[in-house]
VEXDREN-2710 file (C-alpha; in Angstrom, 1 decimal):
% VEXDREN-2710
k/r/px/py/pz
1/MET/2.6/20.3/-53.3
2/THR/3.7/17.4/-51.4
3/ARG/2.3/14.3/-50.4
4/LEU/1.7/15.0/-46.6
5/GLU/0.1/18.6/-48.2
6/LYS/-2.6/16.9/-50.3
7/CYS/-3.3/14.6/-47.4
8/PHE/-3.6/17.3/-44.7
9/ARG/-5.9/18.8/-47.7
10/VAL/-8.1/15.6/-48.3
11/ILE/-8.1/14.9/-44.1
12/TYR/-9.2/18.9/-43.9
13/ALA/-11.9/18.2/-46.3
14/LEU/-13.5/15.3/-44.8
15/ILE/-13.6/17.7/-41.2
16/MET/-15.1/20.3/-42.6
17/ALA/-17.6/18.0/-44.6
18/PHE/-18.6/16.0/-41.4
19/LEU/-18.9/18.8/-39.0
20/GLY/-21.5/20.5/-41.7
21/TYR/-22.8/17.9/-42.0
22/GLY/-23.3/18.0/-38.2
23/LEU/-24.6/21.3/-38.2
24/VAL/-27.2/20.9/-40.8
25/MET/-28.5/17.3/-38.5
26/GLY/-28.6/19.8/-35.8
27/LEU/-30.9/22.3/-37.5
28/MET/-33.2/19.5/-38.6
29/GLY/-33.5/18.3/-35.0
30/ARG/-31.8/14.8/-35.9
31/GLN/-29.8/13.8/-33.1
32/PHE/-25.6/13.5/-33.9
33/PRO/-22.8/13.2/-31.8
34/LEU/-21.7/17.3/-31.7
35/SER/-24.6/19.8/-30.7
36/THR/-25.1/22.9/-33.7
37/LEU/-23.5/25.1/-31.3
38/GLN/-20.2/23.1/-31.2
39/SER/-20.4/22.0/-34.8
40/VAL/-20.8/25.6/-35.6
41/VAL/-17.6/26.7/-33.5
42/LEU/-15.7/24.0/-35.0
43/LEU/-16.5/25.4/-38.6
44/LEU/-15.4/28.6/-37.6
45/LEU/-12.3/27.8/-35.9
46/LEU/-11.6/25.1/-38.7
47/GLY/-12.2/27.8/-41.7
48/ILE/-10.4/30.9/-39.6
49/LEU/-7.0/28.7/-38.8
50/PHE/-6.4/26.9/-41.9
51/PRO/-6.3/29.7/-44.1
52/LEU/-4.2/31.9/-41.7
53/ARG/-1.5/28.7/-41.5
54/ASN/1.0/30.4/-43.0
55/ALA/0.6/33.4/-41.3
56/ILE/0.7/31.2/-37.9
57/ALA/3.7/29.6/-39.1
58/ALA/5.7/33.2/-39.7
59/PHE/4.4/34.5/-36.7
60/ILE/5.7/31.7/-34.5
61/ASP/9.3/31.4/-36.2
62/SER/9.2/35.9/-35.7
63/HIS/8.7/35.2/-31.6
64/GLN/11.2/31.6/-31.6
65/LYS/12.2/32.6/-28.1
66/VAL/9.3/32.9/-27.0
67/PHE/7.5/29.6/-28.2
68/SER/10.7/27.9/-27.6
69/LYS/9.9/27.8/-23.7
70/PHE/6.4/26.2/-24.6
71/PRO/8.2/22.4/-24.6
72/GLY/9.5/23.1/-20.8
73/ILE/6.3/24.9/-19.9
74/LEU/4.3/22.4/-20.5
75/THR/6.6/19.7/-19.5
76/TRP/6.5/21.0/-15.8
77/SER/3.1/21.8/-16.2
78/ILE/2.2/18.0/-16.9
79/LEU/4.7/16.9/-14.5
80/LEU/2.7/19.3/-11.7
81/PHE/-0.6/17.7/-12.6
82/PHE/0.6/14.3/-11.7
83/TYR/2.9/14.9/-8.6
84/LEU/0.6/17.7/-7.1
85/PRO/-2.0/15.2/-6.0
86/ILE/0.4/12.6/-4.3
87/ILE/2.0/15.8/-2.4
88/LEU/-1.3/16.5/-1.3
89/LEU/-2.1/13.1/0.0
90/VAL/0.9/13.3/2.0
91/ILE/0.6/16.1/3.5
92/ASN/-3.0/15.1/4.6
93/SER/-1.4/12.4/6.2
94/PHE/-0.3/14.3/9.0
95/ASN/-3.4/16.6/9.2
96/ALA/-5.2/16.3/12.4
97/SER/-8.4/17.0/10.6
98/ARG/-10.5/13.7/8.9
99/THR/-11.1/16.3/5.7
100/SER/-8.4/17.4/3.6
101/GLY/-10.7/21.1/3.2
102/THR/-9.3/22.1/6.8
103/TRP/-6.0/22.1/8.5
104/ASP/-6.0/21.3/12.4
105/GLY/-2.6/20.6/13.0
106/PHE/0.3/18.3/12.4
107/THR/-0.3/14.6/14.1
108/PHE/0.6/11.2/13.8
109/LYS/-2.8/9.5/15.0
110/TRP/-3.7/8.2/11.6
111/TYR/0.0/6.5/11.7
112/VAL/-0.7/4.9/14.9
113/GLN/-4.4/3.9/13.9
114/LEU/-3.5/2.4/10.7
115/PHE/-0.5/0.0/12.9
116/LYS/-3.3/-1.3/14.8
117/HIS/-5.8/-1.5/12.1
118/ARG/-5.5/-5.3/11.8
119/GLU/-7.5/-5.7/8.3
120/ILE/-5.7/-3.8/6.3
121/TRP/-2.4/-5.9/7.5
122/TYR/-3.7/-8.8/6.9
123/ALA/-5.1/-7.6/3.3
124/LEU/-1.7/-6.7/2.5
125/ARG/-0.4/-10.2/3.2
126/SER/-2.9/-11.7/1.2
127/THR/-1.7/-9.4/-1.4
128/LEU/1.7/-10.0/-1.2
129/LEU/1.1/-13.8/-1.2
130/VAL/-0.7/-13.7/-4.7
131/ALA/1.9/-10.9/-5.8
132/VAL/4.8/-14.0/-5.3
133/ILE/3.1/-16.9/-6.2
134/ALA/1.5/-15.8/-9.3
135/THR/4.7/-14.2/-10.2
136/ALA/6.7/-17.0/-9.7
137/ALA/4.2/-19.3/-11.5
138/SER/3.5/-16.8/-14.5
139/THR/7.5/-16.2/-14.8
140/VAL/7.8/-19.8/-15.1
141/LEU/5.6/-20.9/-17.7
142/GLY/5.4/-17.2/-19.6
143/THR/9.1/-17.8/-20.0
144/LEU/8.3/-21.3/-21.9
145/ALA/5.8/-20.0/-23.8
146/ALA/7.7/-17.5/-25.1
147/ILE/10.2/-19.9/-25.9
148/ALA/7.8/-22.7/-27.3
149/LEU/6.3/-19.3/-29.5
150/HIS/9.4/-18.8/-30.7
151/LYS/11.1/-21.4/-31.6
152/TYR/8.2/-23.7/-33.1
153/LYS/5.9/-21.8/-35.8
154/GLY/2.5/-23.1/-38.0
155/TYR/-1.5/-23.3/-37.1
156/ILE/-1.1/-24.8/-33.1
157/GLN/1.4/-22.2/-32.2
158/ASP/-0.8/-19.4/-34.0
159/ALA/-3.8/-20.2/-31.9
160/HIS/-1.0/-20.3/-28.8
161/TYR/-0.3/-16.9/-29.5
162/CYS/-3.8/-15.6/-30.0
163/LEU/-4.5/-17.1/-26.2
164/VAL/-1.7/-15.4/-25.1
165/TYR/-2.2/-12.4/-26.3
166/THR/-6.1/-12.1/-25.7
167/PRO/-5.7/-11.1/-21.7
168/LEU/-4.1/-8.3/-23.0
169/ILE/-6.7/-7.0/-24.9
170/VAL/-9.5/-8.1/-23.3
171/PRO/-11.2/-5.5/-20.4
172/GLU/-10.6/-6.4/-17.1
173/ILE/-14.1/-6.7/-16.1
174/LEU/-14.8/-9.4/-19.2
175/LEU/-11.7/-11.1/-17.8
176/GLY/-13.0/-11.3/-14.2
177/ILE/-16.7/-11.6/-14.8
178/GLY/-15.0/-14.8/-17.3
179/LEU/-13.1/-16.3/-14.6
180/LEU/-15.9/-15.8/-12.2
181/LEU/-18.4/-18.0/-14.2
182/PHE/-16.1/-20.5/-14.9
183/PHE/-15.0/-20.9/-11.1
184/VAL/-18.7/-21.3/-10.3
185/ALA/-19.1/-23.7/-13.7
186/ILE/-16.8/-25.8/-12.3
187/LYS/-17.8/-25.1/-8.6
188/VAL/-14.7/-23.9/-6.9
189/GLU/-15.2/-22.0/-4.1
190/LEU/-14.0/-18.6/-4.3
191/GLY/-10.9/-17.5/-2.4
192/LEU/-7.4/-17.0/-2.8
193/THR/-6.6/-20.0/-4.2
194/THR/-9.0/-18.6/-7.0
195/VAL/-7.6/-14.9/-6.8
196/ILE/-3.8/-16.7/-7.5
197/ILE/-5.1/-18.8/-10.5
198/ALA/-7.1/-15.6/-11.6
199/HIS/-3.6/-13.5/-11.8
200/ILE/-1.8/-16.0/-12.9
201/THR/-3.7/-15.8/-15.9
202/PHE/-3.1/-12.4/-16.8
203/CYS/0.1/-11.9/-15.6
204/LEU/1.4/-15.1/-17.8
205/SER/0.7/-12.7/-21.1
206/TYR/2.7/-9.8/-20.0
207/VAL/5.7/-11.9/-19.1
208/THR/5.6/-14.3/-22.4
209/MET/5.2/-11.1/-24.6
210/ALA/8.2/-9.2/-22.4
211/VAL/10.4/-12.6/-22.7
212/LEU/9.6/-12.7/-26.8
213/SER/10.8/-9.1/-27.4
214/ARG/13.8/-10.3/-25.9
215/LEU/13.9/-13.1/-28.3
216/GLN/13.5/-11.1/-31.5
217/ASP/16.9/-10.1/-31.6
218/PHE/18.4/-13.4/-30.3
219/ASP/21.0/-15.4/-32.4
220/ASN/20.0/-18.9/-33.0
221/SER/23.6/-19.2/-33.9
222/ILE/24.6/-19.5/-30.5
223/ILE/22.3/-22.6/-29.6
224/GLU/23.9/-24.2/-32.5
225/ALA/27.5/-23.3/-31.4
226/SER/26.2/-24.6/-28.1
227/GLU/25.3/-27.6/-29.5
228/ASP/28.3/-28.2/-31.6
229/LEU/30.3/-28.2/-28.5
230/GLY/28.7/-31.3/-27.4
231/ALA/26.3/-29.7/-24.5
232/SER/23.1/-31.2/-24.0
233/ALA/19.8/-29.2/-24.4
234/TRP/19.6/-28.9/-21.0
235/THR/23.1/-27.6/-20.6
236/THR/22.3/-25.5/-23.7
237/THR/18.9/-23.8/-21.7
238/TRP/20.9/-23.0/-18.7
239/ARG/24.2/-21.9/-19.4
240/VAL/23.6/-20.2/-23.1
241/LEU/19.5/-19.6/-23.7
242/ILE/18.2/-18.5/-20.1
243/PRO/21.5/-15.9/-19.2
244/VAL/20.6/-13.9/-22.9
245/ILE/16.8/-13.6/-22.1
246/PHE/16.8/-12.8/-18.1
247/PRO/16.9/-9.1/-19.0
248/GLY/13.4/-10.0/-20.3
249/ILE/12.8/-12.5/-18.0
250/LEU/13.5/-10.0/-15.3
251/SER/11.3/-6.9/-16.1
252/GLY/8.4/-9.5/-17.3
253/ALA/8.7/-10.8/-13.7
254/LEU/8.6/-7.4/-12.3
255/LEU/6.1/-6.3/-14.5
256/ALA/3.6/-8.9/-13.0
257/PHE/4.2/-8.4/-9.6
258/THR/3.7/-4.9/-10.2
259/LEU/0.4/-6.0/-11.7
260/SER/-0.5/-8.0/-9.3
261/LEU/0.0/-5.2/-6.4
262/ASP/-2.5/-3.0/-8.4
263/ASP/-5.3/-5.2/-9.4
264/PHE/-8.7/-4.5/-8.1
265/VAL/-11.4/-5.1/-10.7
266/ILE/-10.2/-9.2/-11.4
267/SER/-9.8/-9.9/-7.8
268/PHE/-13.1/-7.9/-6.8
269/PHE/-14.7/-10.8/-8.8
270/VAL/-13.4/-13.5/-7.9
271/ALA/-12.5/-12.7/-4.5
272/GLY/-14.0/-14.9/-1.7
273/PRO/-15.0/-14.5/2.2
274/GLY/-11.5/-13.8/3.8
275/SER/-9.3/-13.3/0.3
276/THR/-9.3/-9.5/0.4
277/THR/-6.4/-7.7/-1.3
278/LEU/-5.2/-4.6/-0.4
279/PRO/-7.1/-2.7/-3.4
280/ILE/-10.2/-4.3/-2.6
281/GLN/-9.6/-3.4/1.4
282/ILE/-8.7/0.4/0.5
283/TYR/-11.8/0.2/-2.2
284/SER/-13.8/-0.5/1.1
285/MET/-12.5/2.1/3.6
286/ILE/-13.8/4.6/0.6
287/LYS/-16.6/3.6/0.9
288/ARG/-16.4/3.7/4.8
289/GLY/-15.1/7.5/4.9
290/SER/-11.7/6.3/6.2
291/MET/-10.2/8.9/4.0
292/PRO/-7.4/9.9/6.6
293/LEU/-5.8/6.0/7.0
294/ILE/-5.4/6.0/3.5
295/ASN/-3.8/8.6/3.2
296/ALA/-1.1/7.5/5.8
297/LEU/-1.5/3.8/3.7
298/SER/-0.7/5.6/0.9
299/THR/2.5/7.5/2.2
300/LEU/3.9/4.2/3.7
301/LEU/3.6/2.7/0.4
302/LEU/5.1/5.9/-1.5
303/ALA/8.2/5.9/1.4
304/VAL/9.0/1.7/0.4
305/THR/8.8/2.5/-3.1
306/PHE/11.2/5.3/-2.9
307/ILE/13.6/4.2/-0.7
308/ALA/13.7/0.6/-2.9
309/ILE/14.5/2.7/-6.0
310/LEU/17.4/4.5/-3.8
311/VAL/18.7/1.8/-2.6
312/TYR/18.7/0.2/-6.3
313/GLN/20.2/3.3/-7.8
314/ILE/23.1/3.4/-5.2
315/VAL/23.6/-0.4/-5.6
316/MET/24.1/0.4/-9.7
317/ASN/26.2/3.0/-8.9
318/LYS/28.6/1.1/-7.1
319/LYS/28.9/-1.7/-9.7
320/ASN/29.6/1.0/-12.4
321/LYS/32.2/2.7/-10.5
322/ALA/33.7/-1.1/-9.9
END
């Protein structure tokens, strides 16, 4: 018996003991995460399937042609699950009815109303402004933080690493509440400035980790060779270090820009009057029942995204051919 088989048997025994304990607790009328019926069903399934595992494996092997199609079917099912709602959203953006349950004909009136909706475009402008500033600031600060964390070691850098890593693991709602309390404590008026500071706070961590991952495979002998040839620290940084880690900087910047555009929870807490971002505006429109306008706006955002990806692919294909 292999170690894997032994581990599997131990895990199976622990699960059966856990379910048995749950069944006893349920019969005694005490609280347990699983109900009595659920415990009985799981016990029966595990009790039947485990002894018959060899027979099941033999059955699968004998019907290999049938089961070989299962991964493809599963893949297409998952893709359909993800993309079907998007397809329905695009279709409903041209539906004359305000509800998606009925089709009243093809129309562009929701797009006409969307372009006349000043609040949406003001929110989009605010969102892009916040995203651009937060991306630029977090990219610079995150790159410097990654270089410092990679170059220097010690207790101070361990504390620095914890500060950088914390926004990645803290739930957004806690981060939003904490930033709100901080701004209130220092008596800063909520507005676009507080939204930008909040976005820089969590985007910085993502940029730092992206650049750090690039620095993990960095060959320090390149820096030493540059210094031996008489290059200054500034020249070495800009002519040697930055070009090597630029893919990590670019990926971190794109990730920060995407996260800033998409953020709702943190922005909801730190936004003040006149600083409504697009996710907050969409949330308020959902509460007012403006779903056709949201469908039209989402379709336009999808179109812009697909066009940008298509242009990028065309440019990259031309460079590869050249």
